[in-house]
GUTI-226564 format. One record per atom (N, C-alpha, C): residue number from 1; chain; atom name; x, y, z. Coordinates in pm, 1 decimal, always signed. Layout:
BEGIN
NUM	A	CA	X	Y	Z
...
//
This chain:
BEGIN
1	A	N	+2410.1	-4468.0	-513.1
1	A	CA	+2266.8	-4463.2	-487.7
1	A	C	+2185.2	-4593.0	-622.2
2	A	N	+2130.7	-4716.2	-595.7
2	A	CA	+2023.2	-4787.2	-719.1
2	A	C	+1958.0	-4806.9	-694.5
3	A	N	+1866.4	-4804.7	-823.3
3	A	CA	+1716.1	-4755.9	-930.8
3	A	C	+1736.0	-4858.0	-983.5
4	A	N	+1644.8	-4909.7	-991.1
4	A	CA	+1638.5	-5063.2	-1075.1
4	A	C	+1566.8	-4982.4	-1213.3
5	A	N	+1650.9	-4995.9	-1336.7
5	A	CA	+1600.7	-4948.9	-1436.7
5	A	C	+1433.0	-4975.7	-1487.9
6	A	N	+1375.8	-5032.7	-1421.7
6	A	CA	+1227.9	-5053.9	-1461.4
6	A	C	+1150.3	-4962.2	-1373.2
7	A	N	+1197.6	-4901.1	-1276.8
7	A	CA	+1085.4	-4813.4	-1202.4
7	A	C	+1159.9	-4663.9	-1277.6
8	A	N	+1227.3	-4636.4	-1412.0
8	A	CA	+1154.7	-4482.3	-1437.6
8	A	C	+1127.3	-4522.3	-1610.4
9	A	N	+1093.5	-4438.6	-1627.2
9	A	CA	+1059.5	-4422.1	-1766.1
9	A	C	+1036.8	-4355.4	-1821.1
10	A	N	+1120.9	-4312.2	-1931.4
10	A	CA	+1113.7	-4160.9	-2007.5
10	A	C	+997.2	-4112.4	-1992.0
11	A	N	+1013.7	-3996.9	-2035.8
11	A	CA	+896.7	-3874.4	-2037.9
11	A	C	+793.0	-3941.2	-1975.9
12	A	N	+787.8	-3877.2	-1854.7
12	A	CA	+701.2	-3927.5	-1719.9
12	A	C	+746.8	-3776.6	-1672.9
13	A	N	+606.9	-3811.9	-1564.1
13	A	CA	+644.0	-3780.1	-1451.1
13	A	C	+677.2	-3813.9	-1303.6
14	A	N	+740.4	-3739.9	-1254.3
14	A	CA	+764.6	-3814.4	-1076.7
14	A	C	+770.3	-3724.0	-951.1
15	A	N	+677.7	-3773.9	-923.8
15	A	CA	+621.3	-3684.0	-759.4
15	A	C	+747.1	-3744.3	-629.5
16	A	N	+824.3	-3708.7	-539.4
16	A	CA	+909.2	-3772.2	-518.1
16	A	C	+873.9	-3763.4	-365.8
17	A	N	+945.8	-3851.7	-271.9
17	A	CA	+791.6	-3827.0	-99.2
17	A	C	+937.2	-3890.4	-41.6
18	A	N	+978.3	-3886.0	+87.5
18	A	CA	+1091.1	-3893.2	+150.7
18	A	C	+1067.4	-3835.3	+292.5
19	A	N	+1089.6	-3887.7	+381.2
19	A	CA	+1075.4	-3930.5	+532.2
19	A	C	+1223.0	-3754.2	+559.5
20	A	N	+1312.1	-3792.5	+505.9
20	A	CA	+1410.9	-3683.3	+589.4
20	A	C	+1545.8	-3668.3	+465.5
21	A	N	+1473.0	-3510.8	+394.0
21	A	CA	+1625.3	-3489.1	+301.4
21	A	C	+1700.3	-3376.9	+340.5
22	A	N	+1816.1	-3480.2	+350.4
22	A	CA	+1908.6	-3346.1	+406.9
22	A	C	+2102.1	-3438.1	+333.2
23	A	N	+2046.1	-3497.6	+208.5
23	A	CA	+2202.5	-3524.2	+180.5
23	A	C	+2166.1	-3439.4	-0.2
24	A	N	+2265.0	-3316.1	+1.8
24	A	CA	+2303.5	-3261.1	-132.1
24	A	C	+2303.6	-3316.7	-235.0
25	A	N	+2419.0	-3439.0	-242.6
25	A	CA	+2457.3	-3495.3	-331.3
25	A	C	+2350.7	-3611.4	-318.2
26	A	N	+2277.3	-3675.1	-291.5
26	A	CA	+2178.1	-3759.2	-327.8
26	A	C	+2060.2	-3716.2	-415.2
27	A	N	+2025.3	-3548.9	-398.5
27	A	CA	+1899.7	-3489.4	-458.3
27	A	C	+1982.8	-3462.6	-566.5
28	A	N	+2108.7	-3412.5	-613.1
28	A	CA	+2151.3	-3388.5	-728.4
28	A	C	+2171.9	-3458.6	-803.8
29	A	N	+2255.4	-3589.5	-779.0
29	A	CA	+2193.7	-3750.3	-840.7
29	A	C	+2044.4	-3755.9	-914.8
30	A	N	+1976.7	-3715.9	-792.8
30	A	CA	+1836.1	-3776.8	-823.5
30	A	C	+1766.4	-3650.9	-978.8
31	A	N	+1804.5	-3526.0	-990.3
31	A	CA	+1737.4	-3466.6	-1059.7
31	A	C	+1847.3	-3506.1	-1204.6
32	A	N	+2051.9	-3497.7	-1172.2
32	A	CA	+2048.3	-3517.9	-1293.0
32	A	C	+2070.5	-3632.2	-1402.6
33	A	N	+1996.0	-3761.4	-1335.1
33	A	CA	+1902.1	-3879.6	-1306.2
33	A	C	+1831.2	-3898.8	-1428.9
34	A	N	+1676.6	-3803.3	-1357.2
34	A	CA	+1619.2	-3771.8	-1429.9
34	A	C	+1551.9	-3664.2	-1509.9
35	A	N	+1672.1	-3576.4	-1551.8
35	A	CA	+1716.5	-3510.9	-1661.8
35	A	C	+1713.6	-3571.3	-1780.6
36	A	N	+1824.0	-3700.0	-1702.8
36	A	CA	+1903.7	-3750.1	-1828.1
36	A	C	+1810.6	-3820.0	-1958.8
37	A	N	+1741.8	-3909.3	-1849.1
37	A	CA	+1594.0	-3993.4	-1850.0
37	A	C	+1481.2	-3889.9	-1939.4
38	A	N	+1478.2	-3750.7	-1923.7
38	A	CA	+1327.5	-3698.2	-1991.1
38	A	C	+1228.3	-3742.6	-1841.2
39	A	N	+1255.0	-3682.6	-1711.1
39	A	CA	+1189.1	-3733.2	-1667.6
39	A	C	+1148.5	-3579.1	-1612.0
40	A	N	+1037.8	-3536.2	-1598.9
40	A	CA	+974.6	-3395.1	-1530.8
40	A	C	+989.4	-3402.9	-1331.9
41	A	N	+1022.8	-3358.9	-1286.5
41	A	CA	+977.3	-3346.3	-1142.9
41	A	C	+870.2	-3231.1	-1104.4
42	A	N	+771.9	-3293.9	-1084.7
42	A	CA	+670.4	-3194.9	-1039.6
42	A	C	+622.8	-3187.8	-929.7
43	A	N	+714.6	-3248.7	-820.3
43	A	CA	+703.6	-3160.3	-646.0
43	A	C	+756.5	-3322.8	-590.8
44	A	N	+774.1	-3236.6	-472.5
44	A	CA	+835.5	-3337.1	-358.9
44	A	C	+768.2	-3303.1	-234.3
45	A	N	+737.0	-3412.2	-113.2
45	A	CA	+658.3	-3385.4	+10.0
45	A	C	+780.4	-3459.7	+85.8
46	A	N	+774.2	-3362.9	+179.7
46	A	CA	+907.3	-3436.1	+307.1
46	A	C	+866.2	-3367.6	+459.2
47	A	N	+928.7	-3465.5	+543.4
47	A	CA	+906.8	-3386.0	+684.6
47	A	C	+981.7	-3243.2	+723.2
48	A	N	+1091.7	-3351.1	+756.2
48	A	CA	+1176.4	-3264.5	+794.4
48	A	C	+1303.9	-3228.7	+605.1
49	A	N	+1346.5	-3137.2	+553.7
49	A	CA	+1469.1	-3083.6	+441.7
49	A	C	+1573.4	-3018.3	+496.4
50	A	N	+1693.8	-2971.8	+433.4
50	A	CA	+1809.7	-2959.7	+509.5
50	A	C	+1778.3	-2828.9	+440.8
51	A	N	+1884.8	-2717.9	+475.3
51	A	CA	+1846.6	-2565.2	+415.6
51	A	C	+1892.0	-2610.5	+260.5
52	A	N	+2026.1	-2684.6	+234.7
52	A	CA	+2108.7	-2701.9	+99.9
52	A	C	+2000.9	-2763.6	+11.8
53	A	N	+1943.4	-2859.6	+90.9
53	A	CA	+1830.4	-2953.2	-90.0
53	A	C	+1708.4	-2858.1	-64.8
54	A	N	+1723.2	-2780.6	-36.5
54	A	CA	+1589.3	-2650.3	+21.0
54	A	C	+1676.6	-2579.3	-71.2
55	A	N	+1780.5	-2503.3	-121.7
55	A	CA	+1791.0	-2403.7	-231.4
55	A	C	+1776.6	-2485.8	-309.6
56	A	N	+1863.9	-2606.9	-324.7
56	A	CA	+1867.0	-2664.3	-473.8
56	A	C	+1709.6	-2665.8	-516.3
57	A	N	+1609.6	-2715.0	-443.9
57	A	CA	+1491.6	-2750.9	-481.4
57	A	C	+1413.5	-2589.9	-527.1
58	A	N	+1440.7	-2526.0	-465.1
58	A	CA	+1330.4	-2419.7	-482.1
58	A	C	+1412.3	-2356.3	-616.7
59	A	N	+1522.1	-2398.0	-697.3
59	A	CA	+1563.3	-2340.0	-783.8
59	A	C	+1547.0	-2426.4	-962.0
60	A	N	+1528.1	-2518.2	-892.5
60	A	CA	+1460.1	-2628.5	-1017.8
60	A	C	+1302.4	-2580.5	-1129.9
61	A	N	+1228.5	-2638.4	-1169.5
61	A	CA	+1103.5	-2565.4	-1217.0
61	A	C	+1045.1	-2726.9	-1136.5
62	A	N	+1009.8	-2689.2	-1054.0
62	A	CA	+872.8	-2773.0	-974.9
62	A	C	+804.6	-2700.5	-929.9
63	A	N	+675.3	-2749.4	-926.0
63	A	CA	+508.5	-2695.6	-971.5
63	A	C	+501.7	-2658.5	-784.1
64	A	N	+523.1	-2819.9	-707.4
64	A	CA	+482.0	-2835.1	-566.8
64	A	C	+632.8	-2910.0	-476.1
65	A	N	+633.7	-2814.6	-383.8
65	A	CA	+734.5	-2802.1	-226.6
65	A	C	+644.9	-2801.5	-138.7
66	A	N	+667.7	-2882.5	-82.7
66	A	CA	+581.5	-2887.0	+106.9
66	A	C	+682.6	-3006.4	+169.0
67	A	N	+697.2	-2927.8	+285.2
67	A	CA	+804.4	-2957.2	+419.2
67	A	C	+751.0	-2865.1	+552.4
68	A	N	+749.3	-2974.7	+622.8
68	A	CA	+703.7	-2918.1	+733.0
68	A	C	+812.0	-2859.9	+838.6
69	A	N	+948.5	-2887.4	+824.7
69	A	CA	+1025.9	-2815.0	+954.3
69	A	C	+1188.5	-2821.9	+862.6
70	A	N	+1253.9	-2709.4	+819.0
70	A	CA	+1347.7	-2742.7	+770.7
70	A	C	+1487.2	-2733.3	+900.3
71	A	N	+1546.9	-2824.8	+872.4
71	A	CA	+1679.8	-2891.8	+1013.8
71	A	C	+1761.6	-2780.7	+934.7
//
């Protein structure tokens, strides 16, 4: 995963939006990258999410988690 340095702002808040969340390693990498940069993940909106990713996201301190269907 490549994220330009200009897109990550230290000590800010992040709201994630993705159509289909099904990659556990991608979610773990995003969480780690945001933790390292002191970015608070405040929420996620998605249409589809896999059960494993949902379990990971439910265990972090996130205010909003919207999804339509668990695959």
